[in-house]
C-alpha positions, 0 to 999 in steps of 0.5 A: 500500500502507498499513501497515494491509495488514500483519499485526500480530505476536504478541509473547511472551517466554519466560523464560530465552531470549534473542534474540541479535545475529547475528555476520554482521550485526555484521561488516557493520554500520558504526555510523558510517553516519548521516543527513547533518548537517542540522536534523532535523524533530522527527518523526524516530525514529533506529534506529542501534543494536542492537535491545533494551537492552544492557550499555552502556545503549544499544540501541533499545527499544520503550519508547523508540520508544513515547515518541517516537511519543507526543511526535510525536502523530498526525503523519507520522513518518520512521524512519532505520535502520542497525542489525544487529538484536538482540532479535527480540521487541523488534523485533516490538513496535516493528514493531507500534507503527509499523504502528499509527501513525495517520499516514504512516511513511517508513522510510529505511535508511541502512546495514543493516536486519538481522534484527529491524531488517528487520522494523521497516523493513517497517512503513513506508508507504514504504521507501527504502534507500541504494544501498550499503545492505542488508536481511537476513532470517533465522529467529528466532535465539536462544541456548538451553541444555538437553537434546534435549527442552528444545531441541526444545521451544524449536524448537517455540515459535519456529515461530510467530515465523518464521511471523509474519516470513514473513507480514510479508515476504510481505504487504510484497513479494507473494512467495509465503510458501513462497519467503520461508520458504526465504529465511529458512532460508538467511539472505538479504542483499539489496543496495539494488537487489535489495531494490527488485526483490524488493519489500522496499523502494520506492526508493533513498535520495538519496545526499546524505541519508547521511553515511558515515565510512570504517571500518577493520574491524580498529578496530571500535568496542569496543561492537560487539566486546563484543556479539560477545563476548557472543554467543559466550559465550552460545553456550558457555552462560555465564550472562548474569550471568557474561557481563556481569561478563566484559565489564565487566571487559574494559572496566574494565581500561583505565579508567586510560588517559590518552586515549580513543584509547588506551582504545579500542585497549586494549579492542579488543586485550583483546576480540580476544584473548578472541574468538580464544581462544573460536574455538579452543574 
């Protein structure tokens, strides 16, 4: 199989509509999973953050990947992935870039390739996955507000994007599109061996290529918790500008901490309190 057997994806953005991180993907994402420490070749692109720019100046964007591909030129490229997904439309744009790359693309899923990140992964000529890794696929997930007519219009507008994802996964795996659509409807998680069996991935990644630090989920990185807070606030129809102010206020409230460990703990405490209060609304 080659990347040229895969369909191109149409990418359009609708003003006022934002594709958001899926909370279930954030819960499973261990941001400490990365490639084992060694001298990486210059032809490696790392996708180890949410897809799309975020409040913190982080995130993997199409602009960043485009710049990396220009620097690499017409040479083979390795793409390492450990991402909970994010902006689905940005993910489609990155998928198109990798699909159109004139040389071989090898994708290595170190941790999870969820949502938009799973679409990006499909652009590989060869896809490898960690034995404990996961691929997650689901329908396009957005946050929208409005009356029934506005929401019905958004649902209709999203249908072609779900169809595009179905076409991409079906072309990669050989699974009937109707079966793929059912997998998207229910949000499907595939472990390493299962992903290989179903054709989403080709082989297991050698264990010595992955470095995993133990993660205590109760002490998750403040950035991950803030992403989850942003998603919950968006579901409550809080405008984006206000969400940014609230998140920055939570982060800024502990700037006087004397140590980074105290800073992270304080931020986590404040974000956790806000999350718990939102769950009861």
